VEXPAZA-10032 format. One line per field, with one value per residue (C-alpha): z, y, x; residue number from 1; residue in one letter. Coordinates in steps of 0.5 Angstrom, whole numbers, m for minus. Layout:
N
Z	(Z; ...)
Y	(Y; ...)
X	(X; ...)
vexkol	(NUM; ...)
rofi	(A; ...)
END
This chain:
523
Z	(m50; m46; m44; m37; m40; m45; m39; m35; m40; m41; m34; m35; m41; m37; m31; m36; m37; m43; m41; m36; m32; m30; m27; m20; m20; m21; m27; m31; m32; m38; m35; m40; m39; m40; m39; m33; m33; m26; m26; m27; m22; m17; m18; m17; m11; m8; m11; m7; 0; m2; 3; 3; 5; 10; 13; 14; 17; 22; 24; 29; 32; 32; 36; 41; 42; 42; 43; 40; 38; 32; 27; 31; 31; 23; 23; 27; 23; 17; 19; 19; 13; 10; 12; 10; 3; 2; 3; m2; m7; m6; m7; m13; m16; m15; m16; m20; m19; m18; m12; m8; m1; m2; m7; m3; 4; 0; m3; 4; 9; 6; 3; 10; 12; 5; 4; 11; 9; 2; 6; 11; 4; 1; 7; 9; 2; 3; 9; 6; 0; 4; 8; 2; m1; 6; 6; m2; m1; 5; 1; m5; m1; 3; m4; m7; 0; m1; m8; m8; m1; 1; 8; 7; 1; 5; 10; 6; 8; 15; 11; 12; 6; 1; 4; 3; m4; m6; m3; m7; m14; m13; m11; m18; m22; m19; m21; m28; m29; m26; m30; m36; m35; m32; m38; m36; m29; m30; m34; m29; m23; m26; m26; m19; m15; m18; m16; m9; m8; m10; m6; 0; m1; m1; 5; 9; 6; 9; 15; 17; 15; 20; 25; 32; 29; 34; 30; 32; 39; 40; 36; 38; 38; 34; 38; 36; 41; 37; 33; 39; 40; 47; 49; 48; 55; 55; 51; 50; 47; 42; 40; 38; 35; 31; 29; 26; 23; 19; 16; 13; 9; 7; 0; m3; m4; m10; m14; m13; m14; m21; m23; m28; m32; m31; m35; m32; m27; m23; m22; m23; m18; m12; m14; m15; m8; m5; m9; m6; 1; 1; m2; 3; 9; 7; 6; 13; 17; 13; 14; 21; 23; 20; 23; 30; 29; 27; 31; 36; 38; 44; 44; 44; 38; 32; 36; 32; 37; 38; 38; 34; 28; 29; 24; 19; 20; 13; 13; 20; 18; 10; 11; 17; 14; 7; 6; 3; m4; m3; 2; m3; m7; 0; m1; m8; m6; m1; m6; m11; m6; m4; m11; m14; m8; m9; m16; m15; m9; m13; m16; m10; m8; m15; m17; m11; m12; m19; m16; m11; m16; m21; m16; m14; m7; m10; m15; m22; m24; m21; m25; m32; m35; m39; m47; m49; m42; m39; m32; m27; m29; m24; m19; m20; m20; m14; m10; m12; m9; m3; m1; m2; 2; 7; 8; 8; 13; 18; 17; 19; 25; 28; 27; 29; 23; 20; 26; 28; 22; 21; 28; 25; 19; 22; 25; 18; 15; 21; 20; 13; 12; 18; 15; 8; 12; 15; 9; 5; 11; 11; 3; 2; 9; 4; 1; 7; 8; 1; 2; 6; 2; 2; 10; 10; 5; 5; 12; 18; 15; 13; 20; 24; 20; 21; 29; 29; 26; 30; 36; 34; 32; 39; 43; 39; 40; 47; 47; 43; 48; 52; 49; 50; 44; 38; 38; 45; 42; 45; 43; 49; 53; 48; 44; 37; 34; 37; 35; 28; 27; 30; 27; 20; 21; 24; 18; 14; 17; 16; 8; 8; 11; 6; 0; 3; 2; m5; m7; m3; m8; m7; 1; 0; m3; m10; m14; m11; m6; m5; m9; m14; m21; m27; m30; m37; m39; m45; m51)
Y	(m34; m34; m28; m28; m27; m22; m18; m19; m17; m10; m9; m10; m5; 0; 0; 1; m5; m9; m16; m19; m23; m30; m36; m33; m28; m22; m17; m14; m7; m4; m3; m3; m10; m12; m5; m7; m13; m16; m10; m5; m8; m8; m1; 1; m2; 1; 7; 7; 6; 11; 9; 15; 19; 14; 14; 22; 22; 16; 15; 20; 18; 11; 12; 16; 10; 5; 8; 3; m2; 1; m4; m9; m6; m5; m13; m14; m10; m13; m20; m19; m16; m21; m26; m22; m22; m29; m28; m23; m28; m34; m29; m26; m33; m35; m28; m23; m17; m9; m9; m13; m13; m11; m16; m22; m20; m19; m26; m29; m25; m22; m15; m11; m13; m13; m5; m3; m7; m3; 4; 2; 2; 8; 12; 10; 12; 19; 20; 18; 22; 28; 27; 25; 32; 35; 32; 34; 41; 42; 39; 43; 49; 47; 45; 52; 55; 50; 51; 59; 60; 64; 62; 66; 62; 56; 59; 60; 53; 56; 61; 57; 60; 58; 51; 49; 53; 49; 42; 43; 44; 38; 34; 37; 35; 28; 27; 29; 24; 18; 20; 19; 11; 6; 7; 14; 12; 7; 11; 16; 11; 8; 15; 17; 10; 9; 16; 15; 8; 11; 17; 13; 8; 14; 16; 9; 9; 16; 15; 8; 12; 17; 13; 14; 21; 26; 30; 26; 25; 22; 16; 9; 3; m3; m8; m14; m13; m7; m13; m16; m14; m16; m11; m6; m2; m3; m7; 0; 3; m3; m3; 4; 3; m3; 2; 6; 1; m2; 4; 4; m2; 0; 1; m6; m8; m3; m9; m13; m7; m6; m14; m13; m8; m13; m19; m25; m22; m28; m29; m23; m18; m23; m24; m16; m15; m20; m17; m10; m12; m15; m9; m5; m9; m9; m1; 0; m4; m1; 6; 5; 2; 7; 13; 10; 9; 16; 20; 15; 15; 20; 27; 31; 35; 31; 25; 22; 23; 30; 33; 39; 35; 28; 29; 30; 27; 28; 35; 35; 30; 31; 37; 34; 27; 28; 35; 41; 38; 31; 34; 37; 30; 28; 33; 32; 24; 26; 30; 25; 20; 23; 26; 19; 16; 21; 19; 12; 12; 14; 7; 3; 8; 10; 2; 0; 5; 3; m4; m2; 2; m4; m8; m3; m2; 6; 10; 8; 14; 12; 5; 9; 8; 13; 11; 13; 12; 6; 9; 10; 17; 20; 16; 19; 26; 25; 22; 28; 33; 29; 29; 36; 38; 33; 36; 43; 42; 38; 43; 49; 45; 42; 44; 37; 34; 30; 26; 25; 22; 18; 14; 14; 11; 5; 3; 3; m1; m6; m6; m8; m12; m16; m17; m19; m24; m28; m27; m32; m37; m37; m37; m43; m47; m52; m53; m53; m60; m62; m61; m59; m53; m51; m51; m47; m41; m41; m42; m42; m36; m32; m33; m31; m25; m23; m25; m20; m14; m15; m15; m9; m6; m7; m5; 1; 3; 3; 7; 12; 14; 18; 25; 23; 18; 22; 29; 30; 34; 32; 34; 34; 30; 25; 24; 27; 20; 16; 22; 22; 14; 12; 18; 16; 9; 11; 16; 10; 6; 12; 12; 5; 6; 11; 7; 1; 5; 7; 0; m5; m11; m11; m11; m17; m21; m21; m18; m21; m27; m33; m37; m32; m36; m34; m28; m31; m38; m41; m41)
X	(m61; m67; m71; m68; m61; m64; m66; m60; m55; m60; m59; m51; m51; m55; m50; m44; m41; m39; m39; m45; m40; m38; m39; m37; m43; m38; m39; m34; m34; m31; m24; m18; m16; m9; m6; m1; 4; 7; 13; 8; 3; 8; 11; 4; 3; 10; 8; 1; 4; 9; 15; 19; 13; 11; 18; 18; 11; 11; 19; 18; 11; 13; 20; 16; 11; 16; 23; 29; 24; 22; 25; 21; 15; 16; 17; 11; 6; 9; 7; m1; 0; 3; m2; m8; m4; m5; m12; m13; m9; m13; m20; m17; m16; m23; m26; m21; m26; m24; m29; m24; m26; m33; m34; m31; m34; m41; m40; m38; m42; m48; m49; m49; m42; m40; m42; m39; m32; m33; m34; m28; m23; m26; m26; m19; m17; m20; m16; m9; m10; m11; m5; m1; m3; m1; 6; 7; 5; 9; 15; 13; 15; 21; 24; 22; 25; 32; 33; 32; 36; 30; 27; 21; 19; 19; 15; 9; 7; 5; 0; m6; m9; m3; m2; m10; m10; m3; m6; m12; m8; m4; m10; m13; m7; m7; m14; m13; m7; m11; m17; m13; m12; m8; m3; m1; m1; 4; 9; 9; 10; 17; 20; 18; 18; 25; 27; 25; 28; 35; 35; 33; 38; 43; 40; 41; 48; 50; 47; 51; 57; 56; 53; 58; 61; 62; 57; 51; 52; 45; 46; 45; 50; 46; 43; 39; 34; 32; 28; 25; 18; 17; 22; 17; 16; 8; 3; m1; 5; 6; m1; 0; 6; 3; m2; 3; 7; 0; m1; 6; 4; m3; m4; m1; m8; m8; m5; m11; m16; m13; m14; m19; m14; m8; m5; m7; m12; m12; m5; m1; m4; m3; 4; 5; 3; 8; 13; 11; 11; 18; 21; 17; 19; 27; 26; 23; 28; 34; 32; 29; 36; 40; 36; 37; 44; 46; 41; 38; 30; 30; 27; 33; 36; 36; 33; 27; 22; 23; 16; 19; 21; 18; 12; 17; 23; 27; 26; 30; 35; 36; 42; 46; 46; 46; 49; 46; 46; 44; 39; 35; 35; 31; 26; 25; 24; 19; 15; 16; 13; 7; 6; 6; 2; m3; m4; m4; m9; m14; m14; m17; m22; m25; m25; m29; m34; m35; m36; m41; m45; m44; m48; m53; m50; m49; m52; m52; m48; m42; m41; m40; m33; m30; m31; m23; m19; m23; m23; m29; m29; m34; m32; m25; m27; m32; m26; m22; m27; m28; m21; m20; m26; m24; m17; m20; m25; m20; m14; m19; m22; m15; m8; m6; m10; m4; m2; m10; m12; m6; m8; m15; m13; m10; m17; m20; m14; m15; m23; m23; m17; m19; m26; m23; m18; m24; m28; m23; m24; m31; m32; m27; m30; m32; m25; m21; m20; m19; m11; m6; m5; m12; m12; m6; m7; m15; m16; m10; m6; m12; m15; m9; m8; m15; m15; m8; m12; m18; m14; m10; m17; m20; m14; m13; m21; m20; m14; m16; m21; m16; m15; m7; m7; m5; m4; m7; m13; m20; m27; m32; m26; m26; m20; m20; m17; m23; m28; m25; m25; m31; m35; m33; m35; m42; m43; m42; m48; m52; m50; m52; m59; m60; m58; m62; m68; m66; m63; m67; m65; m58; m59; m64; m58; m61; m55; m49; m49; m44; m50; m51; m51; m47; m50; m50; m53; m50; m55)
vexkol	(1; 2; 3; 4; 5; 6; 7; 8; 9; 10; 11; 12; 13; 14; 15; 16; 17; 18; 19; 20; 21; 22; 23; 24; 25; 26; 27; 28; 29; 30; 31; 32; 33; 34; 35; 36; 37; 38; 39; 40; 41; 42; 43; 44; 45; 46; 47; 48; 49; 50; 51; 52; 53; 54; 55; 56; 57; 58; 59; 60; 61; 62; 63; 64; 65; 66; 67; 68; 69; 70; 71; 72; 73; 74; 75; 76; 77; 78; 79; 80; 81; 82; 83; 84; 85; 86; 87; 88; 89; 90; 91; 92; 93; 94; 95; 96; 97; 98; 99; 100; 101; 102; 103; 104; 105; 106; 107; 108; 109; 110; 111; 112; 113; 114; 115; 116; 117; 118; 119; 120; 121; 122; 123; 124; 125; 126; 127; 128; 129; 130; 131; 132; 133; 134; 135; 136; 137; 138; 139; 140; 141; 142; 143; 144; 145; 146; 147; 148; 149; 150; 151; 152; 153; 154; 155; 156; 157; 158; 159; 160; 161; 162; 163; 164; 165; 166; 167; 168; 169; 170; 171; 172; 173; 174; 175; 176; 177; 178; 179; 180; 181; 182; 183; 184; 185; 186; 187; 188; 189; 190; 191; 192; 193; 194; 195; 196; 197; 198; 199; 200; 201; 202; 203; 204; 205; 206; 207; 208; 209; 210; 211; 212; 213; 214; 215; 216; 217; 218; 219; 220; 221; 222; 223; 224; 225; 226; 227; 228; 229; 230; 231; 232; 233; 234; 235; 236; 237; 238; 239; 240; 241; 242; 243; 244; 245; 246; 247; 248; 249; 250; 251; 252; 253; 254; 255; 256; 257; 258; 259; 260; 261; 262; 263; 264; 265; 266; 267; 268; 269; 270; 271; 272; 273; 274; 275; 276; 277; 278; 279; 280; 281; 282; 283; 284; 285; 286; 287; 288; 289; 290; 291; 292; 293; 294; 295; 296; 297; 298; 299; 300; 301; 302; 303; 304; 305; 306; 307; 308; 309; 310; 311; 312; 313; 314; 315; 316; 317; 318; 319; 320; 321; 322; 323; 324; 325; 326; 327; 328; 329; 330; 331; 332; 333; 334; 335; 336; 337; 338; 339; 340; 341; 342; 343; 344; 345; 346; 347; 348; 349; 350; 351; 352; 353; 354; 355; 356; 357; 358; 359; 360; 361; 362; 363; 364; 365; 366; 367; 368; 369; 370; 371; 372; 373; 374; 375; 376; 377; 378; 379; 380; 381; 382; 383; 384; 385; 386; 387; 388; 389; 390; 391; 392; 393; 394; 395; 396; 397; 398; 399; 400; 401; 402; 403; 404; 405; 406; 407; 408; 409; 410; 411; 412; 413; 414; 415; 416; 417; 418; 419; 420; 421; 422; 423; 424; 425; 426; 427; 428; 429; 430; 431; 432; 433; 434; 435; 436; 437; 438; 439; 440; 441; 442; 443; 444; 445; 446; 447; 448; 449; 450; 451; 452; 453; 454; 455; 456; 457; 458; 459; 460; 461; 462; 463; 464; 465; 466; 467; 468; 469; 470; 471; 472; 473; 474; 475; 476; 477; 478; 479; 480; 481; 482; 483; 484; 485; 486; 487; 488; 489; 490; 491; 492; 493; 494; 495; 496; 497; 498; 499; 500; 501; 502; 503; 504; 505; 506; 507; 508; 509; 510; 511; 512; 513; 514; 515; 516; 517; 518; 519; 520; 521; 522; 523)
rofi	(X; X; X; X; X; X; X; X; X; X; X; X; X; X; X; X; X; X; X; X; X; X; X; X; X; X; X; X; X; X; X; X; X; X; X; X; X; X; X; X; X; X; X; X; X; X; X; X; X; X; X; X; X; X; X; X; X; X; X; X; X; X; X; X; X; X; X; X; X; X; X; X; X; X; X; X; X; X; X; X; X; X; X; X; X; X; X; X; X; X; X; X; X; X; X; X; X; X; X; X; X; X; X; X; X; X; X; X; X; X; X; X; X; X; X; X; X; X; X; X; X; X; X; X; X; X; X; X; X; X; X; X; X; X; X; X; X; X; X; X; X; X; X; X; X; X; X; X; X; X; X; X; X; X; X; X; X; X; X; X; X; X; X; X; X; X; X; X; X; X; X; X; X; X; X; X; X; X; X; X; X; X; X; X; X; X; X; X; X; X; X; X; X; X; X; X; X; X; X; X; X; X; X; X; X; X; X; X; X; X; X; X; X; X; X; X; X; X; X; X; X; X; X; X; X; X; X; X; X; X; X; X; X; X; X; X; X; X; X; X; X; X; X; X; X; X; X; X; X; X; X; X; X; X; X; X; X; X; X; X; X; X; X; X; X; X; X; X; X; X; X; X; X; X; X; X; X; X; X; X; X; X; X; X; X; X; X; X; X; X; X; X; X; X; X; X; X; X; X; X; X; X; X; X; X; X; X; X; X; X; X; X; X; X; X; X; X; X; X; X; X; X; X; X; X; X; X; X; X; X; X; X; X; X; X; X; X; X; X; X; X; X; X; X; X; X; X; X; X; X; X; X; X; X; X; X; X; X; X; X; X; X; X; X; X; X; X; X; X; X; X; X; X; X; X; X; X; X; X; X; X; X; X; X; X; X; X; X; X; X; X; X; X; X; X; X; X; X; X; X; X; X; X; X; X; X; X; X; X; X; X; X; X; X; X; X; X; X; X; X; X; X; X; X; X; X; X; X; X; X; X; X; X; X; X; X; X; X; X; X; X; X; X; X; X; X; X; X; X; X; X; X; X; X; X; X; X; X; X; X; X; X; X; X; X; X; X; X; X; X; X; X; X; X; X; X; X; X; X; X; X; X; X; X; X; X; X; X; X; X; X; X; X; X; X; X; X; X; X; X; X; X; X; X; X; X; X; X; X; X; X; X; X; X; X; X; X; X; X; X; X; X; X)
END
């Protein structure tokens, strides 16, 4: 081995990696390889999205924006996600790196764009973790009240101190489970994902069976126009609904961030992501149609858009649709969904931070991998602390934190997904005309997905300036969703400038670029 190789290997050892890298210039990081198979990876992807949690949080908001065209918006949100998933699959085949969007955009566009893409993923994850913890907390007390038959116990969730303390406890528990590695994570997920999908299926069947009943006067008769996105009243309403719909699919890429721990890391994560998305779109369409048929999408009574219940639809529908006993099962399913996702959502943020640190884009201490559990220990703990702090601050500042952060989350998701899609096209630009398959899956399909998400990003950015967007709250006359979304992106710019002074080699393109040669040269 040459002297250069010895220096390189020493650097990798100092960063906590147990193998220097591969011919694409990416570095292995000491994670537990071959820990998850295809089914486990797909389950983790579904769990991270948390379909039951997403439905209870956004069914009402989406219905309020687009009315009966809610199922059409679910389909419209699925399309760009599917197109971007092909970009992830192609990039993962070439570079199965747990840094995913960060690593790939650095290789395509350079350090600064890649750093901001990684920041978009990290901050989006922190936002959704805080919302997951909030929903899990609310359903914990709702469930306790239902089981005990004591409304005063359920009312404890309205006590801000009790709510925050419970939320922080759940975050700590999820952090502890994630800290113990992918094997522990996978084992918990099979039960929780199976439970929530089974209960959701029962809800759908019972909602269909009761549709048209005199007990549900606000219900609507099914129409194929519900699946037509062009029937939405205005483009602004469509993009607002689409932003929420995109949020409902966010998390499938966790399959990819766990690629260094997955069997056949170049193939399995991409396949698992596609399986996850098919399960999700089927669940969303069935639930959306069933809910509209039984209670409608209006703002009166049990209607999905009723402002008194729209931010937590299943809490209002559980008893009327499923009865007192099975209604409790729906509460359990929402709690299980939020708790399961709260645990698995630590996977993408911790591994993205690990990768950024391994490539010297963040302080080197975040690159340490636990010697027994084979996880990025410090990154996982810091993610948990950041989530707790973010949720506590936002809860104390704004009563509408759940709604506004979900809307802001859509902006973050569009930002880093679109960059990743375009990175695929640019990275493979020299190969696009090698075959029809390369042109389609490395070029046209990712480009269309990125273009769609860029359009949603731009329109959402414009609309969210209005205080009426989201919860209706504002800061100095500017919509609070705009302040949250843009403010968090600008915070990323500030941190990036600080890191540029601390780690100039990465930002000069000396650590990870498309031209980076193999980090190991054969003897």
